PDB file as gemmi writes it, atoms N, CA and C in Angstrom:
CRYST1    1.000    1.000    1.000  90.00  90.00  90.00 P 1                      
ATOM      1  N   MET A   1      71.653  72.764  99.908  1.00  0.00           N  
ATOM      2  CA  MET A   1      72.197  73.579 100.979  1.00  0.00           C  
ATOM      3  C   MET A   1      71.035  74.189 101.762  1.00  0.00           C  
ATOM      4  N   GLU A   2      71.151  74.159 103.067  1.00  0.00           N  
ATOM      5  CA  GLU A   2      70.125  74.760 103.910  1.00  0.00           C  
ATOM      6  C   GLU A   2      70.161  76.281 103.781  1.00  0.00           C  
ATOM      7  N   GLU A   3      69.015  76.890 103.946  1.00  0.00           N  
ATOM      8  CA  GLU A   3      68.912  78.341 103.803  1.00  0.00           C  
ATOM      9  C   GLU A   3      69.820  79.070 104.796  1.00  0.00           C  
ATOM     10  N   SER A   4      69.911  78.573 106.032  1.00  0.00           N  
ATOM     11  CA  SER A   4      70.743  79.248 107.037  1.00  0.00           C  
ATOM     12  C   SER A   4      72.218  79.241 106.641  1.00  0.00           C  
ATOM     13  N   VAL A   5      72.661  78.165 106.006  1.00  0.00           N  
ATOM     14  CA  VAL A   5      74.054  78.087 105.550  1.00  0.00           C  
ATOM     15  C   VAL A   5      74.277  79.068 104.406  1.00  0.00           C  
ATOM     16  N   ALA A   6      73.317  79.126 103.491  1.00  0.00           N  
ATOM     17  CA  ALA A   6      73.427  80.048 102.361  1.00  0.00           C  
ATOM     18  C   ALA A   6      73.461  81.496 102.839  1.00  0.00           C  
ATOM     19  N   VAL A   7      72.637  81.828 103.813  1.00  0.00           N  
ATOM     20  CA  VAL A   7      72.610  83.187 104.349  1.00  0.00           C  
ATOM     21  C   VAL A   7      73.948  83.503 105.017  1.00  0.00           C  
ATOM     22  N   SER A   8      74.488  82.563 105.784  1.00  0.00           N  
ATOM     23  CA  SER A   8      75.770  82.770 106.450  1.00  0.00           C  
ATOM     24  C   SER A   8      76.887  83.009 105.437  1.00  0.00           C  
ATOM     25  N   LEU A   9      76.904  82.223 104.367  1.00  0.00           N  
ATOM     26  CA  LEU A   9      77.925  82.398 103.331  1.00  0.00           C  
ATOM     27  C   LEU A   9      77.790  83.743 102.630  1.00  0.00           C  
ATOM     28  N   ARG A  10      76.558  84.164 102.375  1.00  0.00           N  
ATOM     29  CA  ARG A  10      76.340  85.458 101.724  1.00  0.00           C  
ATOM     30  C   ARG A  10      76.809  86.601 102.628  1.00  0.00           C  
ATOM     31  N   VAL A  11      76.462  86.525 103.907  1.00  0.00           N  
ATOM     32  CA  VAL A  11      76.873  87.570 104.845  1.00  0.00           C  
ATOM     33  C   VAL A  11      78.398  87.612 104.958  1.00  0.00           C  
ATOM     34  N   ARG A  12      79.027  86.438 105.016  1.00  0.00           N  
ATOM     35  CA  ARG A  12      80.488  86.387 105.091  1.00  0.00           C  
ATOM     36  C   ARG A  12      81.102  87.051 103.860  1.00  0.00           C  
ATOM     37  N   ALA A  13      80.576  86.748 102.682  1.00  0.00           N  
ATOM     38  CA  ALA A  13      81.094  87.350 101.448  1.00  0.00           C  
ATOM     39  C   ALA A  13      80.924  88.870 101.465  1.00  0.00           C  
ATOM     40  N   GLN A  14      79.773  89.339 101.957  1.00  0.00           N  
ATOM     41  CA  GLN A  14      79.540  90.782 102.032  1.00  0.00           C  
ATOM     42  C   GLN A  14      80.517  91.442 103.004  1.00  0.00           C  
ATOM     43  N   LEU A  15      80.758  90.806 104.148  1.00  0.00           N  
ATOM     44  CA  LEU A  15      81.694  91.362 105.120  1.00  0.00           C  
ATOM     45  C   LEU A  15      83.120  91.347 104.590  1.00  0.00           C  
ATOM     46  N   MET A  16      83.475  90.319 103.818  1.00  0.00           N  
ATOM     47  CA  MET A  16      84.799  90.285 103.203  1.00  0.00           C  
ATOM     48  C   MET A  16      84.953  91.449 102.233  1.00  0.00           C  
ATOM     49  N   GLY A  17      83.911  91.731 101.475  1.00  0.00           N  
ATOM     50  CA  GLY A  17      83.941  92.861 100.557  1.00  0.00           C  
ATOM     51  C   GLY A  17      84.088  94.185 101.293  1.00  0.00           C  
ATOM     52  N   LEU A  18      83.354  94.344 102.383  1.00  0.00           N  
ATOM     53  CA  LEU A  18      83.459  95.568 103.184  1.00  0.00           C  
ATOM     54  C   LEU A  18      84.853  95.712 103.791  1.00  0.00           C  
ATOM     55  N   TYR A  19      85.410  94.606 104.254  1.00  0.00           N  
ATOM     56  CA  TYR A  19      86.764  94.637 104.816  1.00  0.00           C  
ATOM     57  C   TYR A  19      87.762  95.101 103.751  1.00  0.00           C  
ATOM     58  N   ASN A  20      87.631  94.555 102.553  1.00  0.00           N  
ATOM     59  CA  ASN A  20      88.546  94.939 101.480  1.00  0.00           C  
ATOM     60  C   ASN A  20      88.381  96.409 101.104  1.00  0.00           C  
ATOM     61  N   GLU A  21      87.141  96.894 101.053  1.00  0.00           N  
ATOM     62  CA  GLU A  21      86.914  98.312 100.739  1.00  0.00           C  
ATOM     63  C   GLU A  21      87.551  99.215 101.790  1.00  0.00           C  
ATOM     64  N   LYS A  22      87.462  98.806 103.042  1.00  0.00           N  
ATOM     65  CA  LYS A  22      87.984  99.627 104.138  1.00  0.00           C  
ATOM     66  C   LYS A  22      89.506  99.553 104.235  1.00  0.00           C  
ATOM     67  N   GLU A  23      90.057  98.358 104.167  1.00  0.00           N  
ATOM     68  CA  GLU A  23      91.490  98.167 104.396  1.00  0.00           C  
ATOM     69  C   GLU A  23      92.342  98.302 103.138  1.00  0.00           C  
ATOM     70  N   LYS A  24      91.787  98.028 101.980  1.00  0.00           N  
ATOM     71  CA  LYS A  24      92.517  98.107 100.700  1.00  0.00           C  
ATOM     72  C   LYS A  24      93.789  97.247 100.705  1.00  0.00           C  
ATOM     73  N   SER A  25      93.737  96.117 101.390  1.00  0.00           N  
ATOM     74  CA  SER A  25      94.956  95.323 101.522  1.00  0.00           C  
ATOM     75  C   SER A  25      94.803  93.865 101.089  1.00  0.00           C  
ATOM     76  N   VAL A  26      93.624  93.462 100.686  1.00  0.00           N  
ATOM     77  CA  VAL A  26      93.404  92.053 100.333  1.00  0.00           C  
ATOM     78  C   VAL A  26      93.995  91.767  98.958  1.00  0.00           C  
ATOM     79  N   THR A  27      94.789  90.691  98.885  1.00  0.00           N  
ATOM     80  CA  THR A  27      95.377  90.301  97.608  1.00  0.00           C  
ATOM     81  C   THR A  27      94.686  89.082  97.013  1.00  0.00           C  
ATOM     82  N   SER A  28      94.153  88.208  97.879  1.00  0.00           N  
ATOM     83  CA  SER A  28      93.511  87.004  97.344  1.00  0.00           C  
ATOM     84  C   SER A  28      92.689  86.295  98.412  1.00  0.00           C  
ATOM     85  N   PHE A  29      91.902  85.346  97.930  1.00  0.00           N  
ATOM     86  CA  PHE A  29      91.226  84.406  98.814  1.00  0.00           C  
ATOM     87  C   PHE A  29      92.166  83.234  99.029  1.00  0.00           C  
ATOM     88  N   VAL A  30      92.112  82.620 100.207  1.00  0.00           N  
ATOM     89  CA  VAL A  30      92.860  81.397 100.472  1.00  0.00           C  
ATOM     90  C   VAL A  30      91.920  80.372 101.091  1.00  0.00           C  
ATOM     91  N   ASP A  31      92.250  79.112 100.895  1.00  0.00           N  
ATOM     92  CA  ASP A  31      91.469  78.011 101.436  1.00  0.00           C  
ATOM     93  C   ASP A  31      92.265  77.396 102.576  1.00  0.00           C  
ATOM     94  N   ALA A  32      91.772  77.546 103.784  1.00  0.00           N  
ATOM     95  CA  ALA A  32      92.436  76.980 104.962  1.00  0.00           C  
ATOM     96  C   ALA A  32      91.596  75.828 105.482  1.00  0.00           C  
ATOM     97  N   ASN A  33      91.901  74.635 105.023  1.00  0.00           N  
ATOM     98  CA  ASN A  33      91.164  73.440 105.431  1.00  0.00           C  
ATOM     99  C   ASN A  33      89.671  73.617 105.174  1.00  0.00           C  
ATOM    100  N   GLU A  34      89.351  74.051 103.965  1.00  0.00           N  
ATOM    101  CA  GLU A  34      87.981  74.249 103.486  1.00  0.00           C  
ATOM    102  C   GLU A  34      87.259  75.420 104.158  1.00  0.00           C  
ATOM    103  N   VAL A  35      88.002  76.354 104.733  1.00  0.00           N  
ATOM    104  CA  VAL A  35      87.431  77.574 105.297  1.00  0.00           C  
ATOM    105  C   VAL A  35      87.953  78.736 104.460  1.00  0.00           C  
ATOM    106  N   PRO A  36      87.060  79.457 103.758  1.00  0.00           N  
ATOM    107  CA  PRO A  36      87.527  80.579 102.931  1.00  0.00           C  
ATOM    108  C   PRO A  36      88.001  81.746 103.789  1.00  0.00           C  
ATOM    109  N   MET A  37      89.191  82.244 103.463  1.00  0.00           N  
ATOM    110  CA  MET A  37      89.786  83.365 104.193  1.00  0.00           C  
ATOM    111  C   MET A  37      90.420  84.316 103.193  1.00  0.00           C  
ATOM    112  N   LEU A  38      90.877  85.446 103.689  1.00  0.00           N  
ATOM    113  CA  LEU A  38      91.522  86.461 102.857  1.00  0.00           C  
ATOM    114  C   LEU A  38      93.008  86.514 103.183  1.00  0.00           C  
ATOM    115  N   LEU A  39      93.822  86.843 102.198  1.00  0.00           N  
ATOM    116  CA  LEU A  39      95.254  87.067 102.403  1.00  0.00           C  
ATOM    117  C   LEU A  39      95.548  88.525 102.090  1.00  0.00           C  
ATOM    118  N   THR A  40      96.235  89.203 103.002  1.00  0.00           N  
ATOM    119  CA  THR A  40      96.543  90.619 102.804  1.00  0.00           C  
ATOM    120  C   THR A  40      97.942  90.790 102.215  1.00  0.00           C  
ATOM    121  N   LYS A  41      98.226  92.020 101.775  1.00  0.00           N  
ATOM    122  CA  LYS A  41      99.539  92.349 101.203  1.00  0.00           C  
ATOM    123  C   LYS A  41     100.674  92.052 102.174  1.00  0.00           C  
ATOM    124  N   SER A  42     100.406  92.188 103.465  1.00  0.00           N  
ATOM    125  CA  SER A  42     101.453  91.966 104.467  1.00  0.00           C  
ATOM    126  C   SER A  42     101.539  90.508 104.919  1.00  0.00           C  
ATOM    127  N   GLY A  43     100.802  89.614 104.262  1.00  0.00           N  
ATOM    128  CA  GLY A  43     100.903  88.197 104.572  1.00  0.00           C  
ATOM    129  C   GLY A  43     100.055  87.733 105.742  1.00  0.00           C  
ATOM    130  N   VAL A  44      99.061  88.513 106.106  1.00  0.00           N  
ATOM    131  CA  VAL A  44      98.168  88.145 107.202  1.00  0.00           C  
ATOM    132  C   VAL A  44      96.933  87.455 106.628  1.00  0.00           C  
ATOM    133  N   VAL A  45      96.572  86.339 107.218  1.00  0.00           N  
ATOM    134  CA  VAL A  45      95.357  85.637 106.826  1.00  0.00           C  
ATOM    135  C   VAL A  45      94.223  86.170 107.697  1.00  0.00           C  
ATOM    136  N   VAL A  46      93.127  86.541 107.053  1.00  0.00           N  
ATOM    137  CA  VAL A  46      91.985  87.121 107.756  1.00  0.00           C  
ATOM    138  C   VAL A  46      90.770  86.229 107.550  1.00  0.00           C  
ATOM    139  N   ALA A  47      90.199  85.777 108.656  1.00  0.00           N  
ATOM    140  CA  ALA A  47      88.947  85.024 108.611  1.00  0.00           C  
ATOM    141  C   ALA A  47      87.845  85.927 109.127  1.00  0.00           C  
ATOM    142  N   ILE A  48      86.814  86.092 108.346  1.00  0.00           N  
ATOM    143  CA  ILE A  48      85.687  86.904 108.766  1.00  0.00           C  
ATOM    144  C   ILE A  48      84.520  85.965 108.999  1.00  0.00           C  
ATOM    145  N   LEU A  49      84.102  85.885 110.248  1.00  0.00           N  
ATOM    146  CA  LEU A  49      83.060  84.940 110.631  1.00  0.00           C  
ATOM    147  C   LEU A  49      81.889  85.697 111.254  1.00  0.00           C  
ATOM    148  N   PRO A  50      80.754  85.707 110.607  1.00  0.00           N  
ATOM    149  CA  PRO A  50      79.599  86.446 111.137  1.00  0.00           C  
ATOM    150  C   PRO A  50      78.888  85.652 112.235  1.00  0.00           C  
ATOM    151  N   LEU A  51      79.534  85.551 113.381  1.00  0.00           N  
ATOM    152  CA  LEU A  51      78.994  84.778 114.501  1.00  0.00           C  
ATOM    153  C   LEU A  51      78.994  85.625 115.767  1.00  0.00           C  
ATOM    154  N   ASP A  52      78.010  85.416 116.607  1.00  0.00           N  
ATOM    155  CA  ASP A  52      77.993  86.075 117.904  1.00  0.00           C  
ATOM    156  C   ASP A  52      78.602  85.188 118.985  1.00  0.00           C  
ATOM    157  N   HIS A  53      78.285  83.897 118.924  1.00  0.00           N  
ATOM    158  CA  HIS A  53      78.767  82.955 119.932  1.00  0.00           C  
ATOM    159  C   HIS A  53      79.140  81.651 119.257  1.00  0.00           C  
ATOM    160  N   VAL A  54      80.120  80.970 119.817  1.00  0.00           N  
ATOM    161  CA  VAL A  54      80.538  79.668 119.314  1.00  0.00           C  
ATOM    162  C   VAL A  54      80.789  78.759 120.509  1.00  0.00           C  
ATOM    163  N   ALA A  55      80.324  77.542 120.421  1.00  0.00           N  
ATOM    164  CA  ALA A  55      80.618  76.552 121.459  1.00  0.00           C  
ATOM    165  C   ALA A  55      81.978  75.949 121.153  1.00  0.00           C  
ATOM    166  N   TRP A  56      82.938  76.128 122.059  1.00  0.00           N  
ATOM    167  CA  TRP A  56      84.275  75.612 121.840  1.00  0.00           C  
ATOM    168  C   TRP A  56      84.287  74.143 122.247  1.00  0.00           C  
ATOM    169  N   THR A  57      83.864  73.294 121.341  1.00  0.00           N  
ATOM    170  CA  THR A  57      83.799  71.862 121.581  1.00  0.00           C  
ATOM    171  C   THR A  57      85.094  71.207 121.127  1.00  0.00           C  
ATOM    172  N   ALA A  58      85.245  69.928 121.438  1.00  0.00           N  
ATOM    173  CA  ALA A  58      86.428  69.193 120.988  1.00  0.00           C  
ATOM    174  C   ALA A  58      86.496  69.182 119.462  1.00  0.00           C  
ATOM    175  N   GLY A  59      85.360  69.014 118.792  1.00  0.00           N  
ATOM    176  CA  GLY A  59      85.328  69.019 117.333  1.00  0.00           C  
ATOM    177  C   GLY A  59      85.709  70.365 116.748  1.00  0.00           C  
ATOM    178  N   PHE A  60      85.219  71.437 117.368  1.00  0.00           N  
ATOM    179  CA  PHE A  60      85.545  72.771 116.885  1.00  0.00           C  
ATOM    180  C   PHE A  60      87.024  73.072 117.119  1.00  0.00           C  
ATOM    181  N   ALA A  61      87.542  72.661 118.266  1.00  0.00           N  
ATOM    182  CA  ALA A  61      88.962  72.864 118.554  1.00  0.00           C  
ATOM    183  C   ALA A  61      89.825  72.114 117.545  1.00  0.00           C  
ATOM    184  N   GLN A  62      89.416  70.912 117.185  1.00  0.00           N  
ATOM    185  CA  GLN A  62      90.150  70.121 116.196  1.00  0.00           C  
ATOM    186  C   GLN A  62      90.144  70.820 114.838  1.00  0.00           C  
ATOM    187  N   LYS A  63      88.990  71.376 114.439  1.00  0.00           N  
ATOM    188  CA  LYS A  63      88.902  72.099 113.170  1.00  0.00           C  
ATOM    189  C   LYS A  63      89.782  73.348 113.214  1.00  0.00           C  
ATOM    190  N   ALA A  64      89.780  74.055 114.337  1.00  0.00           N  
ATOM    191  CA  ALA A  64      90.597  75.261 114.465  1.00  0.00           C  
ATOM    192  C   ALA A  64      92.083  74.924 114.340  1.00  0.00           C  
ATOM    193  N   MET A  65      92.491  73.835 114.931  1.00  0.00           N  
ATOM    194  CA  MET A  65      93.895  73.418 114.826  1.00  0.00           C  
ATOM    195  C   MET A  65      94.232  73.017 113.391  1.00  0.00           C  
ATOM    196  N   ALA A  66      93.303  72.348 112.692  1.00  0.00           N  
ATOM    197  CA  ALA A  66      93.526  71.954 111.294  1.00  0.00           C  
ATOM    198  C   ALA A  66      93.650  73.194 110.408  1.00  0.00           C  
ATOM    199  N   VAL A  67      92.801  74.187 110.654  1.00  0.00           N  
ATOM    200  CA  VAL A  67      92.863  75.440 109.891  1.00  0.00           C  
ATOM    201  C   VAL A  67      94.198  76.136 110.171  1.00  0.00           C  
ATOM    202  N   SER A  68      94.594  76.202 111.441  1.00  0.00           N  
ATOM    203  CA  SER A  68      95.862  76.825 111.808  1.00  0.00           C  
ATOM    204  C   SER A  68      97.030  76.120 111.129  1.00  0.00           C  
ATOM    205  N   SER A  69      96.992  74.803 111.086  1.00  0.00           N  
ATOM    206  CA  SER A  69      98.043  74.026 110.434  1.00  0.00           C  
ATOM    207  C   SER A  69      98.083  74.298 108.927  1.00  0.00           C  
ATOM    208  N   ALA A  70      96.906  74.389 108.306  1.00  0.00           N  
ATOM    209  CA  ALA A  70      96.839  74.675 106.869  1.00  0.00           C  
ATOM    210  C   ALA A  70      97.422  76.049 106.566  1.00  0.00           C  
ATOM    211  N   ILE A  71      97.160  77.011 107.431  1.00  0.00           N  
ATOM    212  CA  ILE A  71      97.673  78.370 107.233  1.00  0.00           C  
ATOM    213  C   ILE A  71      99.196  78.381 107.338  1.00  0.00           C  
ATOM    214  N   LYS A  72      99.744  77.631 108.283  1.00  0.00           N  
ATOM    215  CA  LYS A  72     101.204  77.585 108.461  1.00  0.00           C  
ATOM    216  C   LYS A  72     101.910  77.059 107.212  1.00  0.00           C  
ATOM    217  N   GLN A  73     101.223  76.232 106.432  1.00  0.00           N  
ATOM    218  CA  GLN A  73     101.824  75.636 105.240  1.00  0.00           C  
ATOM    219  C   GLN A  73     101.712  76.528 103.998  1.00  0.00           C  
ATOM    220  N   MET A  74     100.984  77.631 104.089  1.00  0.00           N  
ATOM    221  CA  MET A  74     100.786  78.512 102.935  1.00  0.00           C  
ATOM    222  C   MET A  74     102.018  79.363 102.679  1.00  0.00           C  
ATOM    223  N   GLN A  75     102.345  79.555 101.409  1.00  0.00           N  
ATOM    224  CA  GLN A  75     103.433  80.449 101.038  1.00  0.00           C  
ATOM    225  C   GLN A  75     102.954  81.887 101.127  1.00  0.00           C  
ATOM    226  N   GLY A  76     103.836  82.769 101.529  1.00  0.00           N  
ATOM    227  CA  GLY A  76     103.519  84.188 101.555  1.00  0.00           C  
ATOM    228  C   GLY A  76     102.770  84.637 102.795  1.00  0.00           C  
ATOM    229  N   VAL A  77     102.584  83.735 103.748  1.00  0.00           N  
ATOM    230  CA  VAL A  77     101.876  84.093 104.970  1.00  0.00           C  
ATOM    231  C   VAL A  77     102.891  84.483 106.027  1.00  0.00           C  
ATOM    232  N   GLY A  78     102.666  85.630 106.650  1.00  0.00           N  
ATOM    233  CA  GLY A  78     103.573  86.121 107.677  1.00  0.00           C  
ATOM    234  C   GLY A  78     103.472  85.314 108.961  1.00  0.00           C  
ATOM    235  N   SER A  79     104.321  85.620 109.898  1.00  0.00           N  
ATOM    236  CA  SER A  79     104.390  84.865 111.145  1.00  0.00           C  
ATOM    237  C   SER A  79     103.372  85.320 112.183  1.00  0.00           C  
ATOM    238  N   ARG A  80     102.623  86.381 111.882  1.00  0.00           N  
ATOM    239  CA  ARG A  80     101.694  86.907 112.881  1.00  0.00           C  
ATOM    240  C   ARG A  80     100.453  86.048 113.050  1.00  0.00           C  
ATOM    241  N   GLY A  81     100.211  85.148 112.138  1.00  0.00           N  
ATOM    242  CA  GLY A  81      99.042  84.285 112.260  1.00  0.00           C  
ATOM    243  C   GLY A  81      97.781  84.964 111.769  1.00  0.00           C  
ATOM    244  N   PRO A  82      96.703  84.209 111.699  1.00  0.00           N  
ATOM    245  CA  PRO A  82      95.462  84.763 111.156  1.00  0.00           C  
ATOM    246  C   PRO A  82      94.753  85.695 112.119  1.00  0.00           C  
ATOM    247  N   TRP A  83      93.972  86.588 111.570  1.00  0.00           N  
ATOM    248  CA  TRP A  83      93.065  87.419 112.345  1.00  0.00           C  
ATOM    249  C   TRP A  83      91.673  86.862 112.148  1.00  0.00           C  
ATOM    250  N   ILE A  84      90.910  86.814 113.202  1.00  0.00           N  
ATOM    251  CA  ILE A  84      89.497  86.480 113.080  1.00  0.00           C  
ATOM    252  C   ILE A  84      88.735  87.735 113.460  1.00  0.00           C  
ATOM    253  N   LEU A  85      87.887  88.168 112.570  1.00  0.00           N  
ATOM    254  CA  LEU A  85      87.158  89.408 112.789  1.00  0.00           C  
ATOM    255  C   LEU A  85      85.703  89.104 113.101  1.00  0.00           C  
ATOM    256  N   LEU A  86      85.333  89.287 114.355  1.00  0.00           N  
ATOM    257  CA  LEU A  86      83.965  89.036 114.789  1.00  0.00           C  
ATOM    258  C   LEU A  86      83.823  89.529 116.219  1.00  0.00           C  
ATOM    259  N   PRO A  87      82.592  89.714 116.678  1.00  0.00           N  
ATOM    260  CA  PRO A  87      82.402  90.053 118.088  1.00  0.00           C  
ATOM    261  C   PRO A  87      82.563  88.771 118.902  1.00  0.00           C  
ATOM    262  N   ALA A  88      83.738  88.571 119.484  1.00  0.00           N  
ATOM    263  CA  ALA A  88      84.029  87.241 120.024  1.00  0.00           C  
ATOM    264  C   ALA A  88      84.759  87.249 121.357  1.00  0.00           C  
ATOM    265  N   ARG A  89      84.324  88.002 122.296  1.00  0.00           N  
ATOM    266  CA  ARG A  89      84.998  88.044 123.583  1.00  0.00           C  
ATOM    267  C   ARG A  89      85.156  86.658 124.234  1.00  0.00           C  
ATOM    268  N   PRO A  90      84.147  85.785 124.201  1.00  0.00           N  
ATOM    269  CA  PRO A  90      84.306  84.477 124.841  1.00  0.00           C  
ATOM    270  C   PRO A  90      85.387  83.618 124.198  1.00  0.00           C  
ATOM    271  N   TRP A  91      85.777  83.927 122.982  1.00  0.00           N  
ATOM    272  CA  TRP A  91      86.774  83.116 122.276  1.00  0.00           C  
ATOM    273  C   TRP A  91      88.191  83.365 122.732  1.00  0.00           C  
ATOM    274  N   ARG A  92      88.461  84.486 123.326  1.00  0.00           N  
ATOM    275  CA  ARG A  92      89.845  84.932 123.499  1.00  0.00           C  
ATOM    276  C   ARG A  92      90.766  83.886 124.132  1.00  0.00           C  
ATOM    277  N   LYS A  93      90.369  83.257 125.224  1.00  0.00           N  
ATOM    278  CA  LYS A  93      91.251  82.293 125.887  1.00  0.00           C  
ATOM    279  C   LYS A  93      91.450  81.047 125.041  1.00  0.00           C  
ATOM    280  N   ALA A  94      90.365  80.479 124.536  1.00  0.00           N  
ATOM    281  CA  ALA A  94      90.459  79.224 123.789  1.00  0.00           C  
ATOM    282  C   ALA A  94      91.202  79.405 122.475  1.00  0.00           C  
ATOM    283  N   VAL A  95      90.970  80.505 121.805  1.00  0.00           N  
ATOM    284  CA  VAL A  95      91.582  80.731 120.504  1.00  0.00           C  
ATOM    285  C   VAL A  95      93.084  80.952 120.632  1.00  0.00           C  
ATOM    286  N   GLY A  96      93.527  81.472 121.749  1.00  0.00           N  
ATOM    287  CA  GLY A  96      94.951  81.708 121.953  1.00  0.00           C  
ATOM    288  C   GLY A  96      95.795  80.460 121.770  1.00  0.00           C  
ATOM    289  N   LYS A  97      95.238  79.303 122.031  1.00  0.00           N  
ATOM    290  CA  LYS A  97      95.970  78.052 121.870  1.00  0.00           C  
ATOM    291  C   LYS A  97      96.288  77.767 120.412  1.00  0.00           C  
ATOM    292  N   CYS A  98      95.558  78.374 119.494  1.00  0.00           N  
ATOM    293  CA  CYS A  98      95.775  78.147 118.053  1.00  0.00           C  
ATOM    294  C   CYS A  98      96.596  79.258 117.432  1.00  0.00           C  
ATOM    295  N   ARG A  99      97.187  80.129 118.232  1.00  0.00           N  
ATOM    296  CA  ARG A  99      97.975  81.262 117.737  1.00  0.00           C  
ATOM    297  C   ARG A  99      97.164  82.132 116.788  1.00  0.00           C  
ATOM    298  N   ILE A 100      95.966  82.474 117.170  1.00  0.00           N  
ATOM    299  CA  ILE A 100      95.065  83.299 116.365  1.00  0.00           C  
ATOM    300  C   ILE A 100      94.800  84.588 117.116  1.00  0.00           C  
ATOM    301  N   SER A 101      94.915  85.700 116.454  1.00  0.00           N  
ATOM    302  CA  SER A 101      94.585  86.987 117.047  1.00  0.00           C  
ATOM    303  C   SER A 101      93.153  87.337 116.692  1.00  0.00           C  
ATOM    304  N   ILE A 102      92.456  87.930 117.627  1.00  0.00           N  
ATOM    305  CA  ILE A 102      91.079  88.362 117.356  1.00  0.00           C  
ATOM    306  C   ILE A 102      91.060  89.880 117.320  1.00  0.00           C  
ATOM    307  N   ARG A 103      90.500  90.406 116.268  1.00  0.00           N  
ATOM    308  CA  ARG A 103      90.338  91.847 116.122  1.00  0.00           C  
ATOM    309  C   ARG A 103      88.884  92.095 115.759  1.00  0.00           C  
ATOM    310  N   LYS A 104      88.296  93.081 116.357  1.00  0.00           N  
ATOM    311  CA  LYS A 104      86.922  93.446 116.011  1.00  0.00           C  
ATOM    312  C   LYS A 104      87.015  94.693 115.157  1.00  0.00           C  
ATOM    313  N   ARG A 105      87.057  94.515 113.829  1.00  0.00           N  
ATOM    314  CA  ARG A 105      87.347  95.645 112.961  1.00  0.00           C  
ATOM    315  C   ARG A 105      86.407  95.798 111.788  1.00  0.00           C  
ATOM    316  N   VAL A 106      85.521  94.881 111.539  1.00  0.00           N  
ATOM    317  CA  VAL A 106      84.674  95.007 110.345  1.00  0.00           C  
ATOM    318  C   VAL A 106      83.518  95.930 110.655  1.00  0.00           C  
TER     319      VAL A 106                                                      
END                                                                             
């Protein structure tokens, strides 16, 4: 594994821990098409991504749709869809197509 990937995974895990300490609502980890996310007591899937910018390419859009589809198939997930927590203003329009809400809360 490349060092940059390892650092990203460590930061994501730390932010997930901070989110859980703050919100006190995480019940479990879930796997959404090989993307680790959190499931809350109210059935909301939370993805915490430590990114500043993302290029919304055809490949990334395809992965986002696959993740969204995987989440829809999970038991116990509410209808509100996943939250992505990151500083992501440029994402707002593109992400809306995947029924994903963006909250900047970590």
